[in-house]
N, C-alpha and C positions, 0 to 999 in steps of 0.2 A: 439279693438286693433287699434293702429295707423298704417296706411299704410306707408310702406317705398317706396318712389318713386324711380324708376329705372332711368338710363340714358335716356332710350327711353321715359319715362314719361316726363322728363324734356325737351327733344327735342321737344315733341309735345307742351308743354307749351311755349317754346321759339317761335315756329312757330305762335302760337296763339297771343303771345305778339307782334310779328312783324306785324301781320295783324292789330291788334288794334292800333298800332302806325302809320302805313303808310296809312291806309284807311281813307280818310277824313270823319269827322263826327262821328267816332266810339269812340274816347277817351271820357270817362265819368269822369267829375270832381267830387271830393268828398267834396270840399270846394267851396263856391260861388266865382265867379270872383271878384277881388278887384275893377273892373270897375262897381261899383254898379249903380243903377238907379239914385241916387242923384248926381252922378258925370257926368256933362255935358261938352262936348267939347266947346271950344271957336271957333272963326272964323279960318278956315283952307282952304287955297286955293288948287288948284289941284296939284301944285308942292309939297307943304307940305304934302298933303295926300299921294302922291306917295312915298315920302321919308319915311314917317311913316310906310307905308305898307312894304317898303323894309326892314326897321329895324325890324319890327315884324316878317317878313318872316325869317330873320336871326335867331331871337330868337326861332322861332318855329323849325327850322332845328337843332338848338343847343339842343333843348329838345328831338328831334328825336335821335340825337347822344347820349344824356345822357341815354335814354331808352336802346339803343343798347349796350352801354358800360356796364351798370349795368346787363343787361341780359347775356352778354357774360361772365362777371366776375362771376355771380352766377352759371353759368354752370360748371366752372372749379375750383371754390373755394374749398379749402381743408376742412376747418372747417365749420361745420353746422351753427354756429352762424354768421360767415362771410357771408355765402350764404344767410341767412335770412336777414341780414342787407342790402345786395345788393337788394334783392327782395323788402324789405320795402321801400328803397330809390326810387326804380323804381316806386312804386305805388304812392309815394308822388309827383314824377315828372310828373305824368299823369295830375295833376291839371294844371301845367304850360303848358303842351302840349295843353290842351283843352282851357285854357285862351287865349293863343296866336292865336290859330286857330279861335276862336270866334272874336277876335279883328281884325284879317286880313279880315274876312268876313264883319265886320262893315265898314272897309275901302275900301270895294269893290275890294279886292285883292284875291290872291290865294296862296296856299302853294307851296313850291319849287318842281319842277320836278326832282331835284337831290336828294330828300330825300332817295329813295331806295339805291342809291350809297353810301351816307354817313352813312346810317344805317348799311349796310354790312361792310364797312370799320371799323366803330366804334365797331361793334360786334366782329370782328376779333381781334382788339386791346385789347378789354376787356377780351376776352377768353385767349389771350396770356399772359396778365398781371396776370390773375388769375392762370394760369398754372405755372408761375414762382414762385410765393409765395403769400400768403395772405397779407403779409406786403407790397409788391410792389403793389398789387392790390388796397389796401386801400390808399396807397400813391398816386396812379394814380387818384383815386377819388378826393382826397384833392387838387391835383395840377390842375385837370380839373375844379373843382368847383371854384378854385381861378381865372382861366382864364375866366370862365363864368361871375364871379362877375365883372371883369374888363370891359368886353364887356357891361354888363348891365349898369354900371356907365357911360360909354361913350354914350350909347344910350339914357339914361335918360337926359344927358346934351344936346344932339343934336336933340332931338325930337322937333317938332314945339311947340311953346308956347301954342297954343290952343289945343294940343292933350293931354288933361288931363286924358282920359280913358286909353290910352296906358301907360302913366307915372305911373298911379296907379298900373297897372299890373306888370310893370317892378320893381317898388319899392318893392312890396311884394316878387317877385321872387328873388331879391337880398338878402333879409333877409333869405329866405329859403336856398339859395345856400351857404351862409356863414355858416349856421347851419350844412349843410351836410358836408362841408369841415372840420369843427371842430370835428364833430362826427367821421369822418374817421380817423383823426389824433389821437383822444382819444382812438379809437379802436386798435391802434397799427400801423397805416399807416406810411410809411417811408416819410421823408421830402426830396423831390427831389432837387438835386443841380441846380444852376442857368442855366448851359448849357442845361440841359434837359428841363427846363421850357421855355427857349428861343426857343428850337426846337418846343415845343408844341404851342408857340405863333405864329411861322411862319405857322404851319399847320392850325391854327385857322383863320389866315388871308386869306389863300387860300379859306377856306369855306365861310367866310363872303363876300369876293369880288364876288365869283361865285353865291351865293344865293341871293344877294341883288336884282338882276334883273331876275334871273331864278328860 
């Protein structure tokens, strides 16, 4: 017999997911990093390294937020198939989390001290969106992934020319995020109006500016 998970079971699972997201070195990738051994960096000076580290820290925190968003939405999703899609997407995003953390270490950096705060905020937003409706929840995923895609494009353009390994990671992440956005819309997600997306853009700017150095 297939066990039916209770709300308490899911809460325990959410706590475990939070620990796996926030504790450094715990996230386990299922796909190898795009920054393979045959991709070697070119010359990078200290200022460029610090800039690259800041960008990768932003992307890591973005993946922390994505994990929290998906976990919150899966907790309150009404339809089982939507809950399963959220949980599957969260698993796929773990690769991004691990890739970014690994690259930050290679750049002699650290992940953001603000990650727990952003995880909590994103989890709450995701749970609220899921409680409103599955259509809104999926639409929020699509809109969020669209914002992430824009950040990735900007970071790819502003990375130091010699930072080939970070660029390889971000390029694969951009492909994955675009796919997640399309899947959410195809599953019935609402297309958010421009004013809502503008508000999301302002919120994302607060995150990027604070995490770049912290």
